[in-house]
C-alpha positions, 0 to 999 in steps of 0.5 A: 832847362824845363822839367820835361827837357830834364826828364828826356835828358835823364832818360837818354842818359839811361839808355846810353848807360847800357853797354853797346854790345848788349843793346845790339844783342837785344835789338838783333834778337827782337828784329829776328823775331819780327823778320820770322813773323813777317816771313810766315805771313808772306804768301808769295814765298814758297814753303821751301824758301820759307824753311830756308829763311826760318832755319837761317834766322832760328840759329840766332839768339831769339824768342821765336814764334814757335817757342813754347811758354811754360807757366809757373806752378802755383803753390800755397803756403800758410804763414805762421805768425808768432805772437809778439809783445807790443810795448808802448813807451812814452817818449819825451822831448829830450828823447826826440832831441837826442834822436835828431842829434844822432840822426845828424851824426849818422847822416854825416857818417853816411855821406862821408863814407859815400864820398870816400868810397864812391869809386868802389860803390860805382864799380859795385853798381856797374856790375850789379846792373850788368850781371842781369843783362849778361844773364838775359843774353845767355837766357835768349841763347838757351831759349833759341836752342831749346825752343821753350821758355818759362814765362817768368824768364821773359818777365825777368828779361823785360824787367832787367833791361829797364831796371839795369839801365837805371843802376848802370846810369848811377854807376857811371855818374856816381862820381859826378853826383858826389861832387856836390855832396857835403858831410859837414854837420854845420852845413845842415842844408847841404847835408840834408840834400846829400842824404836825399840824393843818396837815398835816391840811389838806394831806391835804385838799388832796391829796384834792381833787387826785383831783377834778382828776385825774378832770377831766383824765381826762374831758377826755382821754377826750373829746379821744381820742374826738373826734380822728381822729388819736390824740394819744400824750400824751393816750393815755399820760395815760389809761393812767397814770390807769387806776386812777381808773376803779375805783370801789373804788379811788376809794372806798377812797382818798377814805374813807381820806384823809377819815378821816386829814384828820379825825384830824389837824385835829380840835380834840379831838386838838389839845387832847389833844396839848397836854395830853401 
């Protein structure tokens, strides 16, 4: 199997990892939006017929063309840096050797823990990826009723669909991944390859946190809009997570972490490490 074939197969398994009902709901939402846009552009339909069609489809879960998009507030907070004492210590060869031994034992413990509790970790990853997708459907429902949406909410929906697919993929395939892992200290090559693969899953979890940060930002922006008296902690969080409003930043970090996680968990890479 060539590398392009492997990547395509991996992407297909990612799509299959997303629950069918959620995929149907999201596809239906975007199809309804497309239908409304087409109806608005059709000239031979009378305004009365258009209104009936638009009312019919506007009762569905979707972001319509008439939805009002709300910008997030732009707050600035200065970061106070505390002075830290920097100490330089000379390390000798014995210290390095002890660190390597300690690292091997820690790696063995991590792999053993992973293999023993793989079912619980798998269940956690499934819900960790599924919750944002469920919230996406709820947000689309709220948007269809209120006809207004914060721009950060749209970004949360877009990012969650992508990153949650990877998390669900790991959740569904974790047991299979764990079958080739070894926690034996004497089998250093397989131990290293196992830690390598676990680190790839960990990168996927870090990527999923982007979705939850965006969710907290959605809630924070909403609270800031509705509260007459400003809450400084909420505004500080909005200021601290300002970079998550950037489409360029989100695109780069999601693509980078996805590729990195893929490279660490790809079975072909795992086999290659064992052959070296």
